[in-house]
C-alpha positions in Angstrom: 9.9 -29.9 22.3 12.1 -30.4 25.4 13.2 -27.4 27.4 17.0 -26.8 27.8 18.1 -27.5 31.3 15.0 -29.6 32.3 14.0 -33.0 31.0 10.6 -32.7 32.7 9.3 -29.6 30.8 8.2 -29.2 27.2 8.1 -26.0 25.2 4.8 -24.9 23.7 5.1 -21.6 21.8 2.0 -19.4 21.9 -0.5 -20.0 19.1 -3.9 -18.6 18.2 -6.7 -21.1 18.9 -8.9 -20.1 16.0 -8.3 -19.4 12.3 -6.4 -16.2 11.8 -4.1 -14.5 9.2 -1.4 -11.9 9.0 -2.4 -9.2 6.5 0.5 -7.6 4.8 -0.6 -5.6 1.7 0.7 -2.8 -0.5 -1.1 0.6 -0.4 -1.7 2.5 -3.6 0.7 5.4 -3.9 -1.8 7.6 -5.8 -5.1 6.7 -4.3 -3.9 6.8 -0.7 -5.3 4.1 1.6 -6.9 1.7 -0.9 -4.8 -1.4 -1.5 -2.9 -2.0 -4.7 -4.4 -4.2 -7.4 -3.5 -5.3 -10.9 -4.3 -2.0 -12.4 -1.1 0.1 -13.1 -2.7 3.2 -11.6 -2.6 1.6 -8.2 1.1 1.1 -8.1 2.5 1.2 -4.5 5.7 3.0 -5.7 5.5 6.7 -4.5 8.9 7.5 -5.9 12.6 6.5 -6.2 15.8 7.2 -4.4 19.2 6.8 -6.0 22.1 7.2 -3.5 25.2 9.0 -4.8 28.2 8.1 -2.8 30.5 10.5 -4.7 28.9 13.6 -3.2 26.9 12.2 -0.3 23.6 12.9 -1.8 20.2 11.2 -2.5 18.7 11.8 -5.9 14.9 11.9 -5.7 12.6 10.8 -8.6 8.8 10.5 -9.0 7.3 7.1 -9.6 7.5 7.6 -13.3 11.3 8.1 -13.2 11.4 11.9 -13.6 14.1 13.6 -11.7 12.8 16.0 -9.0 15.9 17.0 -7.1 18.6 15.9 -4.7 19.3 16.0 -1.0 22.9 17.1 -0.4 25.0 17.0 2.8 26.8 20.3 3.1 28.4 21.6 6.2 26.5 19.1 8.3 23.2 20.4 6.9 20.8 18.6 4.5 19.9 20.8 1.6 17.4 20.3 -1.2 18.5 21.2 -4.7 16.1 21.0 -7.7 17.1 18.7 -10.6 19.1 20.5 -13.3 17.4 21.4 -16.5 14.2 22.9 -15.2 13.8 26.7 -15.5 11.1 26.6 -12.8 13.0 25.2 -9.8 11.1 22.5 -7.9 10.8 23.1 -4.2 10.1 20.2 -1.7 6.5 21.5 -1.3 6.0 21.2 -5.1 6.5 17.4 -5.0 3.1 16.1 -6.1 3.0 12.8 -4.3 2.0 13.4 -0.6 4.0 10.5 0.8 7.2 11.2 -1.2 7.0 14.8 -0.2 6.6 13.9 3.5 9.6 11.5 3.3 11.9 14.1 1.7 10.9 16.6 4.4 11.4 14.0 7.1 15.0 13.2 6.0 15.9 16.9 5.8 14.4 17.6 9.2 16.0 14.6 10.8 19.4 15.7 9.6 19.0 19.2 10.8 18.2 17.9 14.3 20.7 15.1 14.2 23.7 16.4 12.1 25.1 13.0 11.2 21.7 11.4 10.2 22.0 11.9 6.4 25.6 10.5 6.2 24.7 7.6 8.5 21.5 7.0 6.5 23.4 6.8 3.2 25.9 4.5 4.8 23.2 2.2 6.1 21.5 2.0 2.7 24.7 1.2 1.0 25.5 -1.5 3.5 22.0 -3.0 3.2 22.2 -3.2 -0.6 25.3 -5.4 -0.2 23.1 -8.0 1.5 20.4 -8.0 -1.2 20.8 -9.9 -4.4 17.4 -10.8 -5.9 17.1 -14.0 -7.8 15.6 -12.3 -10.9 18.1 -9.4 -11.0 19.3 -10.2 -14.5 15.8 -10.0 -15.9 15.2 -6.3 -15.2 18.0 -4.1 -16.4 17.6 -0.4 -16.8 19.7 2.8 -16.8 19.4 3.2 -13.1 20.6 -0.4 -12.5 23.7 0.3 -14.7 24.6 3.3 -12.6 23.5 2.3 -9.2 20.8 0.5 -7.2 17.5 2.4 -7.3 15.4 2.2 -4.2 11.6 2.3 -4.3 9.6 4.3 -1.8 6.5 2.2 -1.0 3.8 2.0 1.6 2.1 -1.1 3.1 -0.4 -2.0 5.8 0.1 -4.7 8.5 -2.4 -6.2 10.8 -3.7 -9.4 12.4 -7.2 -10.7 11.6 -9.4 -13.4 13.0 -12.0 -15.4 11.2 -15.2 -14.3 12.9 -15.5 -13.0 16.4 -12.9 -13.7 19.1 -13.3 -17.1 20.8 -15.1 -16.9 24.1 -14.5 -18.7 27.4 -16.5 -21.9 27.2 -16.8 -22.5 31.0 -20.4 -23.0 32.2 -19.8 -20.6 35.1 -18.6 -17.9 32.8 -21.5 -18.5 30.4 -23.9 -18.2 33.3 -22.4 -14.8 34.2 -22.4 -13.7 30.6 -26.1 -14.1 30.5 -26.5 -11.4 33.1 -24.4 -8.8 31.4 -24.2 -7.0 28.0 -20.9 -8.5 26.8 -19.2 -11.9 26.5 -15.9 -12.5 28.2 -12.8 -13.0 26.0 -10.2 -12.5 28.7 -8.9 -9.8 26.4 -6.8 -12.3 24.5 -7.4 -10.1 21.4 -5.3 -7.3 23.1 -2.2 -9.5 23.5 0.8 -7.9 21.8 2.3 -10.1 19.1 5.7 -9.1 17.7 6.0 -9.1 13.9 9.4 -8.8 12.2 9.7 -7.1 8.8 12.5 -8.2 6.5 14.9 -11.2 6.6 18.5 -10.5 7.5 20.9 -11.8 4.8 18.2 -13.5 2.9 19.4 -12.4 -0.6 15.9 -12.3 -2.1 14.5 -10.0 0.7 14.5 -6.5 -0.7 13.6 -4.5 2.4 16.3 -1.9 3.2 14.4 -0.2 6.0 11.1 1.3 7.1 9.5 4.1 9.2 6.4 3.6 11.2 3.6 6.0 10.2 1.6 8.0 12.6 -1.4 10.1 11.8 0.5 12.8 9.8 4.1 11.9 10.5 6.9 9.3 10.3 8.8 7.8 13.3 12.1 9.4 14.1 13.7 5.9 14.0 14.6 4.3 10.7 14.7 0.5 11.0 17.3 -1.1 8.7 17.0 -5.0 9.0 19.6 -5.7 6.3 22.3 -3.3 7.6 24.9 -4.5 10.0 27.8 -2.1 9.6 29.8 -1.1 12.7 30.6 2.4 11.4 27.0 3.7 12.1 26.3 4.8 15.6 23.1 6.8 15.4 20.2 6.4 17.8 17.7 7.2 15.0 19.0 4.4 12.7 18.2 0.9 14.1 20.5 -1.6 12.5 20.3 -5.4 12.6 21.3 -6.6 16.0 21.3 -10.3 17.0 20.8 -9.4 20.7 17.9 -7.0 20.1 15.7 -7.8 17.1 13.5 -4.8 16.1 9.9 -5.7 15.6 6.4 -4.2 15.3 3.9 -5.1 18.1 0.4 -5.9 16.8 -2.7 -7.1 18.4 -6.0 -8.3 17.1 -8.0 -5.3 18.3 -5.9 -2.6 16.7 -6.4 -1.0 13.3 -3.7 -1.7 10.7 -0.2 -0.3 11.2 1.0 1.5 8.0 4.7 1.7 7.2 6.8 3.6 4.7 9.4 1.3 3.3 12.6 1.6 1.1 13.0 -1.5 -1.0 14.8 -3.1 -3.9 11.6 -3.7 -6.0 13.1 -6.8 -7.6 13.0 -8.7 -4.3 10.3 -9.7 -1.8 9.4 -8.3 1.6 8.8 -10.8 4.4 6.7 -10.4 7.5 7.3 -13.0 10.3 5.2 -13.4 13.4 6.1 -16.8 14.8 2.4 -17.7 15.4 1.3 -17.7 11.7 3.0 -18.6 8.4 5.5 -16.0 7.1 3.9 -13.6 4.6 5.9 -12.4 1.6 4.8 -9.8 -0.9 6.4 -8.5 -4.1 5.7 -5.9 -6.7 4.9 -7.2 -10.2 7.7 -6.1 -12.7 5.2 -4.3 -15.0 4.7 -1.8 -12.1 8.3 -0.6 -12.2 10.1 -1.8 -15.3 9.2 1.3 -17.4 10.1 3.7 -14.6 13.6 2.2 -14.3 14.1 2.7 -18.0 13.0 6.3 -17.8 15.3 7.3 -14.9 17.8 9.9 -16.2 21.2 10.1 -14.5 22.9 13.5 -14.3 26.6 14.0 -13.5 28.0 17.3 -12.3 30.9 18.0 -14.5 33.0 21.0 -13.6 35.3 22.5 -14.8 35.5 21.2 -18.4 38.0 22.7 -20.8 36.4 22.4 -24.1 37.0 23.6 -27.7 34.3 25.6 -29.3 32.7 23.8 -32.3 30.9 25.5 -35.2 29.1 24.2 -38.2 28.6 25.8 -41.6 24.9 25.4 -41.3 24.4 26.6 -37.7 27.4 28.7 -36.9 25.8 30.3 -33.9 24.3 27.2 -32.3 25.6 25.9 -29.0 28.0 23.0 -29.2 30.6 21.4 -26.9 33.6 19.2 -27.6 33.6 16.4 -25.1 34.5 12.8 -25.7 31.8 10.4 -24.3 31.4 6.6 -24.3 28.6 5.2 -26.4 25.8 3.4 -24.5 23.5 1.3 -26.6 19.9 2.4 -26.1 20.9 5.7 -24.3 22.0 9.2 -25.3 24.0 11.9 -23.7 23.1 15.6 -23.4 24.7 18.6 -21.7 23.0 21.0 -19.4 24.4 24.4 -18.3 23.1 27.6 -17.0 23.4 30.9 -19.0 22.1 34.1 -17.5 20.1 32.1 -15.0 18.4 30.0 -17.6 19.1 26.4 -18.4 20.6 25.8 -21.8 20.5 22.2 -23.0 22.8 21.0 -25.7 21.5 17.8 -27.5 23.5 14.7 -28.2 24.3 15.5 -31.9 26.1 18.7 -30.8 28.4 17.1 -28.2 31.9 16.0 -29.4 32.2 15.1 -33.0 28.8 13.5 -33.6 28.3 16.0 -36.5 30.7 15.2 -39.3 30.5 18.9 -40.5 31.8 20.2 -37.2 35.2 22.1 -37.2 37.3 23.5 -34.4 37.4 27.2 -34.1 40.7 27.2 -32.2 39.1 28.8 -29.1 38.8 27.1 -25.8 36.6 27.9 -22.8 35.9 26.5 -19.3 32.4 25.1 -19.1 30.4 24.1 -16.0 27.3 21.9 -16.2 25.8 18.5 -16.0 26.0 15.5 -18.3 22.7 13.7 -18.6 22.3 10.1 -19.8 18.8 9.2 -20.8 17.0 6.3 -22.4 16.3 6.5 -26.2 12.9 5.2 -27.2 13.1 2.2 -29.5 11.5 4.1 -32.4 13.8 7.1 -32.0 17.4 7.3 -33.2 19.9 9.0 -30.9 20.5 11.7 -33.5 16.9 12.5 -34.2 
């Protein structure tokens, strides 16, 4: 308890003198403000983000794992492109989840104001993921985990709470004055700002990649990334871990809860540390996200492809493509391409030589499209 530089002083960190707690709780993605509970419908996951470092893009999925579209970085502009395969293109305004839609708009808007935001944002996410290695990572494997690190978009509330009313000044003179007025004197201690830190730097089991502070109908410009420490990002709107300037949220006992939109690895925990109360850690039960990870479909832009035409005696006019693909147990490939403005899918049994009756026609063509890898249900064979 001694103070450095003086043997006569002792250090007494500030503490609350009455029972209190730090509330840090998930908010339901579907119901809005109510807190998450054990019911699956109250999942805090609003959607998923899957960074693609090959083309500087962010693939966006709903909370069930369905692909909605991607945010691309083209000519220093962030552009939204609907997911391939849907003949009714999905615009940003068509995203059903209010909070996911707001987040996508926010990222696009931020980049169009700050032209390097999307690139720096992807770099910060990639660097943050290197410092996260949840202890239960091997227990939850899905398609997205094989191809990359899926990031869950979640919301939570944060506030300080006392047990009962604020403690009053016990002085007799103060009590005598309180008897002659309508209020008791608390010396405004409930309005003292207390810093709360979200995330634990380089704690491998902390899954928080970053967060935005929520306002009434908007998100903060600044994205706080407590696990990212890369030197290559120099963007005023992306706050990286800095030992000399720790980013925190200021709370007091009189304020309403502060809501945050967070990007997390769902297999890890999220820690909230105040210094005056025990650290609070929350996590998402695996049953809230395991099925979604299995349903996430990965698409790969594949162009140009020089392919032989295939034909079958039974279906000579059906669409086929000769393309050698690796076999992934529990998953199946399909091919998506546009023809006259309409998406034309080619199922797994008509790609390559999956059909033993297929013969080469001797013709070749240049094809442009997307390869899609999706999960095969346990009761369904890949060729059904």
